C-alpha positions as CSV (number, residue, x, y, z in Angstrom):
1,X,101.2,122.5,57.6
2,X,101.2,118.8,56.7
3,X,101.2,116.2,59.4
4,X,101.6,112.4,59.1
5,X,101.4,110.0,62.1
6,X,102.1,106.3,62.2
7,X,101.3,103.9,65.0
8,X,100.5,100.2,65.6
9,X,97.7,98.7,67.7
10,X,99.3,95.3,67.2
11,X,102.1,93.5,65.4
12,X,105.2,95.1,67.0
13,X,107.1,93.0,69.4
14,X,104.9,90.0,68.7
15,X,104.2,87.3,66.1
16,X,100.9,88.2,64.5
17,X,98.0,90.6,65.5
18,X,99.2,93.1,62.8
19,X,97.2,96.3,62.8
20,X,98.9,99.5,61.7
21,X,97.5,103.0,61.3
22,X,98.6,105.9,59.1
23,X,97.0,109.2,60.0
24,X,97.4,111.9,57.4
25,X,96.0,115.3,58.3
26,X,93.7,113.7,60.8
27,X,92.3,111.1,58.4
28,X,93.2,107.5,59.3
29,X,94.1,104.6,57.0
30,X,94.2,101.1,58.7
31,X,96.9,98.9,57.3
32,X,95.9,95.2,57.8
33,X,93.9,93.8,60.8
34,X,95.1,90.4,61.9
35,X,95.0,88.0,64.8
36,X,97.5,86.1,66.8
37,X,97.3,82.5,67.7
38,X,97.3,81.9,71.5
39,X,100.0,80.1,73.5
40,X,99.1,76.9,75.3
41,X,98.7,78.6,78.7
42,X,95.7,80.6,77.4
43,X,93.2,78.0,78.1
44,X,90.2,77.9,75.7
45,X,91.3,81.1,73.9
46,X,90.9,80.6,70.1
47,X,92.5,83.9,69.0
48,X,94.0,87.2,70.2
49,X,93.1,90.3,68.3
50,X,94.0,94.0,68.8
51,X,92.0,96.2,71.1
52,X,90.5,98.7,68.7
53,X,89.0,101.1,71.3
54,X,91.1,104.0,70.0
55,X,89.7,103.5,66.4
56,X,86.2,103.1,67.7
57,X,86.5,106.5,69.4
58,X,87.6,108.0,66.1
59,X,85.7,105.9,63.6
60,X,84.5,108.9,61.8
61,X,88.1,109.7,60.9
62,X,88.8,106.2,59.5
63,X,88.5,106.5,55.7
64,X,89.9,103.2,54.5
65,X,91.1,99.7,55.5
66,X,93.9,98.4,53.3
67,X,94.7,94.6,53.2
68,X,98.0,93.3,52.1
69,X,97.3,89.6,51.8
70,X,94.9,86.9,53.0
71,X,96.8,85.4,56.0
72,X,95.1,85.4,59.4
73,X,97.9,87.4,60.9
74,X,96.9,90.3,58.6
75,X,93.2,89.8,58.0
76,X,92.0,87.6,60.8
77,X,90.5,90.5,62.9
78,X,88.6,92.0,59.9
79,X,85.2,90.6,61.1
80,X,85.6,92.3,64.4
81,X,86.9,95.6,62.9
82,X,84.3,96.2,60.2
83,X,81.4,95.5,62.6
84,X,82.4,98.7,64.4
85,X,84.3,100.7,61.8
86,X,82.1,101.5,58.8
87,X,85.0,102.2,56.4
88,X,85.6,100.7,53.0
89,X,87.9,97.7,52.8
90,X,90.4,97.5,49.9
91,X,92.2,94.4,48.7
92,X,93.0,92.3,45.7
93,X,90.5,89.9,44.2
94,X,91.8,86.9,46.0
95,X,92.1,88.7,49.4
96,X,88.6,90.1,49.2
97,X,87.2,86.6,48.2
98,X,88.9,85.1,51.3
99,X,87.4,87.9,53.5
100,X,83.9,87.2,52.1
101,X,84.4,83.5,52.8
102,X,85.6,84.3,56.3
103,X,82.5,86.5,57.0
104,X,80.1,83.7,55.7
105,X,81.9,81.2,57.9
106,X,81.3,83.5,60.9
107,X,77.6,83.9,60.0
108,X,78.0,87.4,58.7
109,X,76.5,88.7,55.5
110,X,79.3,90.0,53.2
111,X,76.9,92.2,51.3
112,X,76.4,94.3,54.3
113,X,80.0,95.5,54.2
114,X,81.9,97.8,51.8
115,X,84.4,95.4,50.3
116,X,86.2,96.7,47.3
117,X,88.5,94.8,44.8
118,X,91.3,97.1,43.8
119,X,93.0,97.4,40.4
120,X,96.7,97.6,41.0
121,X,97.2,99.7,37.9
122,X,94.9,102.4,39.2
123,X,95.6,104.5,42.3
124,X,93.0,105.0,45.0
125,X,92.3,108.8,45.3
126,X,91.6,110.3,48.7
127,X,91.2,114.0,49.6
128,X,94.9,115.0,49.7
129,X,96.8,111.8,49.0
130,X,96.8,108.6,46.8
131,X,97.3,105.0,47.6
132,X,98.8,102.4,45.2
133,X,99.0,98.7,45.6
134,X,102.1,96.9,44.2
135,X,102.6,93.2,43.9
136,X,105.0,91.4,46.2
137,X,106.2,87.8,46.5
138,X,104.8,85.7,49.3
139,X,103.2,82.3,49.8
140,X,99.7,83.3,48.9
141,X,98.4,84.8,45.6
142,X,98.2,88.6,45.0
143,X,100.1,89.6,48.1
144,X,100.6,93.4,48.0
145,X,102.4,96.3,49.5
146,X,101.1,99.8,49.7
147,X,102.5,103.1,48.6
148,X,100.8,106.1,50.2
149,X,101.7,109.1,48.1
150,X,101.6,112.4,50.0
151,X,102.8,115.9,49.4
152,X,105.7,115.2,51.8
153,X,106.8,112.0,50.0
154,X,105.8,108.4,49.7
155,X,105.1,106.1,52.7
156,X,105.8,102.5,51.6
157,X,104.3,99.6,53.6
158,X,106.0,96.3,52.8
159,X,105.1,93.3,54.9
160,X,105.7,89.6,54.4
161,X,107.8,89.7,51.2
162,X,110.8,88.1,49.4
163,X,112.4,88.8,46.0
164,X,112.2,85.2,44.8
165,X,111.3,85.7,41.1
166,X,111.1,81.9,40.4
167,X,107.5,81.9,41.6
168,X,104.4,82.0,39.4
169,X,102.9,85.1,37.9
170,X,100.5,85.6,40.8
171,X,103.4,85.8,43.2
172,X,105.9,88.1,41.5
173,X,107.2,91.5,42.7
174,X,106.5,94.6,40.7
175,X,110.0,96.1,40.5
176,X,108.9,98.9,38.1
177,X,106.7,100.4,40.7
178,X,109.3,100.2,43.4
179,X,111.8,102.1,41.3
180,X,109.1,104.6,40.5
181,X,108.6,105.4,44.2
182,X,112.3,106.0,44.6
183,X,112.1,108.7,41.9
184,X,109.1,110.2,43.7
185,X,111.0,110.3,47.0
186,X,110.2,107.9,49.8
187,X,109.7,109.6,53.1
188,X,109.5,106.4,55.2
189,X,109.7,102.6,54.6
190,X,107.6,100.4,56.9
191,X,109.3,97.1,56.3
192,X,108.8,93.7,57.8
193,X,111.4,92.3,60.2
194,X,110.4,88.6,60.6
195,X,113.3,87.4,58.6
196,X,115.9,90.0,59.7
197,X,118.0,87.3,61.5
198,X,118.2,85.1,58.4
199,X,121.4,85.7,56.5
200,X,121.3,85.9,52.7
201,X,118.4,85.8,50.2
202,X,115.1,84.0,50.7
203,X,115.1,81.7,47.7
204,X,113.1,79.0,46.0
205,X,113.0,75.5,47.5
206,X,114.4,73.5,44.6
207,X,115.0,70.7,47.2
208,X,111.3,70.5,47.9
209,X,110.4,69.8,44.3
210,X,113.1,67.1,44.2
211,X,111.9,65.6,47.5
212,X,108.3,65.5,46.3
213,X,109.2,63.9,43.0
214,X,111.4,61.3,44.6
215,X,108.9,60.4,47.3
216,X,106.0,60.0,44.9
217,X,108.1,57.8,42.6
218,X,109.5,55.5,45.3
219,X,106.4,55.1,47.5
220,X,104.7,51.7,46.9
221,X,101.6,52.5,48.9
222,X,99.9,55.6,50.2
223,X,101.7,59.0,50.5
224,X,100.5,61.5,53.2
225,X,102.0,65.0,52.9
226,X,101.6,67.2,56.0
227,X,102.0,71.0,55.6
228,X,100.6,74.4,56.7
229,X,97.3,75.5,55.1
230,X,98.5,79.0,54.5
231,X,101.3,78.1,52.0
232,X,99.3,78.0,48.8
233,X,102.4,78.2,46.6
234,X,103.7,75.0,48.2
235,X,100.3,73.3,47.9
236,X,100.4,74.1,44.2
237,X,103.8,72.3,44.0
238,X,102.4,69.3,45.7
239,X,99.5,69.2,43.2
240,X,101.9,69.6,40.2
241,X,104.2,66.7,41.4
242,X,101.2,64.5,42.2
243,X,99.9,65.0,38.7
244,X,103.3,64.3,37.2
245,X,103.4,61.0,39.2
246,X,100.0,60.2,37.8
247,X,98.4,60.4,41.2
248,X,95.2,62.0,42.4
249,X,95.0,64.4,45.4
250,X,92.8,64.6,48.5
251,X,93.0,67.7,50.7
252,X,92.3,67.1,54.4
253,X,91.8,70.3,56.4
254,X,88.9,72.7,56.2
255,X,91.0,75.9,56.0
256,X,93.1,74.7,53.1
257,X,90.1,73.2,51.3
258,X,88.4,76.7,51.4
259,X,91.5,78.5,50.3
260,X,92.2,76.1,47.5
261,X,88.5,76.2,46.4
262,X,88.7,80.0,46.2
263,X,92.0,79.9,44.4
264,X,90.8,77.3,41.9
265,X,87.6,79.3,41.3
266,X,89.5,82.5,40.6
267,X,92.2,80.7,38.5
268,X,95.1,81.1,41.0
269,X,95.3,77.3,41.7
270,X,95.4,74.8,38.9
271,X,94.1,71.3,39.5
272,X,93.5,69.2,36.4
273,X,89.9,68.0,36.1
274,X,89.3,64.7,37.8
275,X,92.4,64.8,40.0
276,X,90.8,66.0,43.2
277,X,89.2,63.3,45.4
278,X,86.6,63.9,48.1
279,X,87.0,61.2,50.8
280,X,84.1,59.5,52.5
281,X,84.1,58.7,56.2
282,X,85.7,55.4,57.1
283,X,83.2,52.6,57.9
284,X,82.8,48.8,57.4
285,X,82.7,49.2,53.6
286,X,85.3,52.0,53.1
287,X,88.8,52.4,54.4
288,X,90.1,55.1,52.0
289,X,93.1,52.9,51.2
290,X,93.9,54.3,47.8
291,X,97.5,53.9,46.6
292,X,97.0,56.3,43.7
293,X,96.0,59.3,45.9
294,X,98.3,61.8,47.7
295,X,96.7,62.8,51.0
296,X,97.4,66.4,51.8
297,X,97.0,66.9,55.6
298,X,96.9,70.6,56.3
299,X,96.2,73.1,59.1
300,X,97.6,76.0,61.1
301,X,100.3,75.8,63.8
302,X,99.6,72.5,65.8
303,X,96.8,71.2,63.6
304,X,98.7,69.1,61.1
305,X,100.5,67.3,64.0
306,X,97.2,66.8,65.9
307,X,95.5,65.4,62.9
308,X,98.4,63.0,62.2
309,X,98.2,61.8,65.8
310,X,94.5,61.0,65.4
311,X,95.2,59.2,62.2
312,X,97.9,57.2,63.9
313,X,95.6,56.2,66.7
314,X,92.9,55.1,64.1
315,X,90.3,57.5,65.5
316,X,90.2,59.9,62.6
317,X,87.1,59.8,60.4
318,X,89.0,60.0,57.1
319,X,92.3,58.3,57.3
320,X,94.0,55.6,59.5
321,X,97.8,55.3,59.1
322,X,99.4,52.0,58.5
323,X,103.0,50.6,58.6
324,X,103.3,50.7,54.8
325,X,102.4,54.4,54.5
326,X,104.9,57.1,53.7
327,X,104.4,60.4,55.6
328,X,106.2,63.5,54.3
329,X,106.5,66.3,56.8
330,X,106.6,69.7,55.1
331,X,105.6,71.5,58.3
332,X,108.7,72.1,60.5
333,X,107.8,73.0,64.1
334,X,107.3,76.7,64.8
335,X,107.4,78.5,68.1
336,X,105.0,76.9,70.5
337,X,104.5,73.6,68.6
338,X,107.8,71.9,69.4
339,X,106.4,69.5,72.0
340,X,103.4,68.3,69.9
341,X,105.7,67.9,66.9
342,X,108.1,65.7,68.8
343,X,105.2,63.7,70.2
344,X,103.8,63.2,66.7
345,X,107.2,62.0,65.3
346,X,107.4,59.4,68.0
347,X,103.8,58.3,67.5
348,X,104.3,57.9,63.7
349,X,107.6,56.0,64.1
350,X,105.9,53.5,66.5
351,X,103.5,52.6,63.7
352,X,106.5,51.5,61.6
353,X,105.7,53.8,58.6
354,X,108.3,55.6,56.5
355,X,108.6,59.1,58.0
356,X,110.4,61.8,55.9
357,X,111.0,65.1,57.7
358,X,112.1,68.0,55.5
359,X,114.3,70.4,57.3
360,X,113.1,74.0,57.2
361,X,116.4,75.1,55.5
362,X,115.2,73.1,52.4
363,X,111.8,74.8,52.4
364,X,110.9,78.3,51.1
365,X,111.2,81.0,53.7
366,X,108.5,83.5,52.8
367,X,109.9,86.4,54.7
368,X,112.6,88.9,53.7
369,X,116.1,87.8,54.8
370,X,118.9,90.3,55.2
371,X,119.8,90.6,51.6
372,X,116.1,91.0,50.6
373,X,115.7,93.9,53.1
374,X,118.9,95.6,51.8
375,X,117.7,95.2,48.2
376,X,114.4,96.9,49.2
377,X,116.5,99.8,50.7
378,X,118.4,100.1,47.4
379,X,115.2,100.1,45.4
380,X,113.4,102.7,47.5
381,X,116.2,104.8,49.1
382,X,113.8,105.9,52.0
383,X,114.7,108.8,54.2
384,X,113.4,107.0,57.4
385,X,113.1,103.3,58.1
386,X,110.5,101.9,60.6
387,X,110.9,98.1,61.3
388,X,107.5,96.5,61.7
389,X,106.0,92.9,62.0
390,X,107.9,90.6,64.3
391,X,109.1,90.1,67.8
392,X,111.4,92.8,69.2
393,X,114.6,90.9,68.5
394,X,113.7,90.9,64.8
395,X,112.9,94.6,64.8
396,X,116.2,95.2,66.5
397,X,118.0,93.1,64.0
398,X,116.6,95.2,61.2
399,X,117.7,98.3,62.9
400,X,121.2,97.0,63.1
401,X,121.0,96.0,59.4
402,X,119.9,99.5,58.5
403,X,122.8,101.0,60.4
404,X,125.2,98.6,58.6
405,X,123.7,99.7,55.3
406,X,124.6,103.3,56.2
407,X,121.6,104.9,57.8
408,X,122.2,107.1,60.8
409,X,120.5,106.0,64.0
410,X,118.2,109.1,64.1
411,X,116.7,107.9,60.8
412,X,115.8,104.4,62.1
413,X,112.7,104.5,64.2
414,X,112.1,101.6,66.6
415,X,108.7,101.8,68.3
416,X,106.3,99.6,70.3
417,X,102.5,99.1,70.0
418,X,100.7,102.3,70.9
419,X,103.7,104.6,70.3
420,X,103.1,107.3,67.8
421,X,105.7,108.8,65.5
422,X,104.9,112.1,63.7
423,X,106.2,113.7,60.6
424,X,105.6,117.4,60.3
425,X,106.3,118.8,56.8
426,X,108.4,115.7,56.1
427,X,110.5,116.0,59.3
428,X,110.4,113.5,62.1
429,X,109.3,115.0,65.4
430,X,111.6,114.0,68.3
431,X,108.8,113.4,70.8
432,X,106.5,110.4,70.5
433,X,102.9,110.4,71.7
434,X,101.0,107.3,72.7
435,X,97.5,105.9,72.0
436,X,95.4,103.3,73.8
437,X,96.3,99.7,72.7
438,X,96.1,96.2,74.0
439,X,94.7,92.7,73.3
440,X,91.3,91.1,73.2
441,X,91.1,87.3,73.8
442,X,88.4,85.6,71.7
443,X,86.6,82.4,72.7
444,X,84.6,80.9,69.9
445,X,83.7,83.9,67.7
446,X,84.0,87.7,67.7
447,X,80.8,88.2,69.5
448,X,82.5,87.5,72.9
449,X,85.8,88.0,74.5
450,X,87.2,86.7,77.8
451,X,89.2,88.4,80.5
452,X,91.9,87.5,83.0
453,X,89.4,86.3,85.6
454,X,88.0,83.7,83.3
455,X,91.4,82.5,82.3
456,X,92.3,82.2,86.0
457,X,89.3,80.1,86.6
458,X,90.2,77.9,83.7
459,X,93.7,77.6,84.9
460,X,92.4,76.5,88.4
461,X,90.0,74.0,86.8
462,X,92.9,72.6,84.7
463,X,95.3,72.4,87.6
464,X,93.1,71.4,90.6
465,X,89.7,70.5,89.2
466,X,86.4,71.3,91.0
467,X,84.2,70.1,93.8
468,X,80.4,70.5,93.5
469,X,78.1,70.5,96.5
470,X,74.4,69.8,95.6
471,X,71.7,70.1,98.2
472,X,68.1,71.3,98.9
473,X,66.9,73.7,101.5
474,X,63.6,75.4,102.5
475,X,64.4,79.0,103.4
476,X,60.9,79.7,104.7
477,X,60.9,76.8,107.1
478,X,64.6,77.4,107.8
479,X,65.6,73.8,107.4
480,X,67.8,71.5,105.3
481,X,65.9,68.9,103.3
482,X,68.6,66.4,102.5
483,X,72.2,65.4,102.9
484,X,74.3,67.1,100.2
485,X,75.8,65.2,97.3
486,X,79.5,65.9,96.8
487,X,80.8,65.6,93.2
488,X,84.5,66.0,92.2
489,X,86.2,66.1,88.8
490,X,89.9,66.5,88.4
491,X,90.5,66.8,92.1
492,X,90.3,63.5,93.9
493,X,88.5,60.2,93.7
494,X,85.7,60.7,96.3
495,X,85.0,57.0,96.9
496,X,88.5,56.5,98.2
497,X,88.3,59.6,100.4
498,X,85.2,59.2,102.5
499,X,86.7,61.2,105.4
500,X,87.1,64.2,103.1
501,X,83.6,63.9,101.8
502,X,82.1,63.6,105.2
503,X,83.9,66.6,106.4
504,X,82.7,68.7,103.4
505,X,79.2,67.6,104.3
506,X,79.7,68.6,107.9
507,X,81.1,72.1,106.8
508,X,78.0,72.5,104.6
509,X,75.7,71.6,107.5
510,X,77.4,74.0,109.9
511,X,77.4,76.9,107.4
512,X,73.7,76.3,106.5
513,X,72.5,76.0,110.0
514,X,74.3,79.3,110.9
515,X,72.7,81.1,107.9
516,X,69.2,79.7,108.5
517,X,69.4,80.9,112.1
518,X,69.6,84.5,111.0
519,X,66.6,86.7,110.7
520,X,67.5,87.6,107.1
521,X,68.7,84.9,104.7
522,X,71.4,86.4,102.5
523,X,72.1,84.2,99.5
524,X,75.3,86.0,98.6
525,X,76.9,85.6,102.0
526,X,75.6,82.0,102.3
527,X,77.3,80.8,99.1
528,X,80.5,82.8,99.8
529,X,80.7,81.1,103.2
530,X,80.3,77.6,101.8
531,X,82.9,78.3,99.2
532,X,85.4,79.8,101.6
533,X,85.1,77.2,104.4
534,X,85.2,74.2,102.0
535,X,88.2,75.6,100.1
536,X,90.0,76.4,103.3
537,X,89.6,72.9,104.6
538,X,90.6,71.2,101.3
539,X,93.8,73.4,101.1
540,X,94.7,72.4,104.6
541,X,94.3,68.8,103.7
542,X,95.8,68.7,100.2
543,X,97.6,72.0,99.5
544,X,95.4,72.3,96.4
545,X,92.7,74.8,95.6
546,X,89.9,73.3,93.5
547,X,87.1,75.5,92.3
548,X,84.1,75.1,94.7
549,X,80.7,75.1,93.1
550,X,77.8,75.1,95.6
551,X,74.5,74.3,93.9
552,X,71.8,74.9,96.6
553,X,68.2,74.7,95.5
554,X,65.6,76.5,97.6
555,X,62.4,74.6,96.9
556,X,60.3,77.3,98.5
557,X,60.9,79.7,95.7
558,X,62.7,77.6,93.1
559,X,65.8,79.6,93.6
560,X,69.2,78.1,92.9
561,X,72.4,79.3,94.6
562,X,75.3,78.5,92.4
563,X,78.7,80.1,92.5
564,X,82.0,79.3,90.7
């Protein structure tokens, strides 16, 4: 009896954190391992990645990790995953090069991991199934889908694709392989849903080329182009138009610089010799005021807007914006960046510069719209359709699209993270199992994660600040050695609230005397009492709850009592 299971540890009902698993006869293939960028209320969180506890418990069953393309939403969690799961990682030459660069940047040694560059013309042979990579069209070179060829049919994984064939050779879809899979019989299509609410085809942005050309020709002074660092195909268009206008190019943004360097080294990005300029820091002798240079300001999510704000305030180290500059915005706001985008537009307009905002409808949309999804249905003729990648409304939109295309509801499987669907001898089982899943919040690097308690403390600090009480005691002599110093940040200005400060000192004195009078001095109870009594008093006076940090030093044994 043949059994195939599919489930997600991330990526369903959310934007990013894609990690899907295909289990064939108890052997697991991991399909992508990405991260999600945090919302503004997750204070100090740099990234959110899937909880891989289930895979850790079954790491001996994981036989391969397949990577579709080199965007963080699909590969950003790889450093965390391969530290624990010793399985080979398969990807195209560009994708593996980005993974190696990511590992080096995180202080890992890429040579310690099994990273394999695939040949898309040759299948990967596993014990009782094969895997083929096929090229897809996306915003980054060598984006791929997977075809897992089993005895019960082909499972096709197609994430982040369009059918725009006006792209360069590194971005074009392999229609020959797609039609081949239809002839072999496609059991299930795992198709992206991110563009399922966009009507029509996702097509080339001819308007972008026209806008770039017109802007470069008309600008009398500097041109600054702001865009997202992940859109390498658009970065190449900016390069091409800059060269056509006889201008040089400077890339500002560490992520884009690294991606472009890798692409240029491997031949996927073409920059004529001598056209790329490395800027020096601004000082008394250098202002980087070059009229013949296009400044490409790049980043992820909020970063292009934040960088432009710094440049507008003349506090950036590389570029200070002026009234005669032209700023071309190719980074329309995405969910979560609307406020900072609006603030940036206002700040730039106050400078008096020429601000050109390109509407997102004039830019390439690198996700499959309704007609692209239906075309994939026509090419593959799958028996079952499983919408993946995207928030729930997008998955639901693809389900409706599949029904309109003619699929019965029983053959469209809408699941959530952790929900397992099972095919036994090519037939979908009616009952769905579940596996452990969740999210891990990363602060800094993958060596540490933070929990809800830490976030709550950060939220309190952000909302109400903190009050620190610093004092010395002698627990052997059972006496206080000084009057405590009270320090506040983000709560109130202490010099204008002497009554509050004096009362905090009085609370400290009363709690300390009570504790020193006991036969046994309990540090835990002591610090808890200080924290509780001070916080209670401050809430009664202000209706706010700052974090109370008692720093009490016992000079008798050099012990420090400190509690947050």
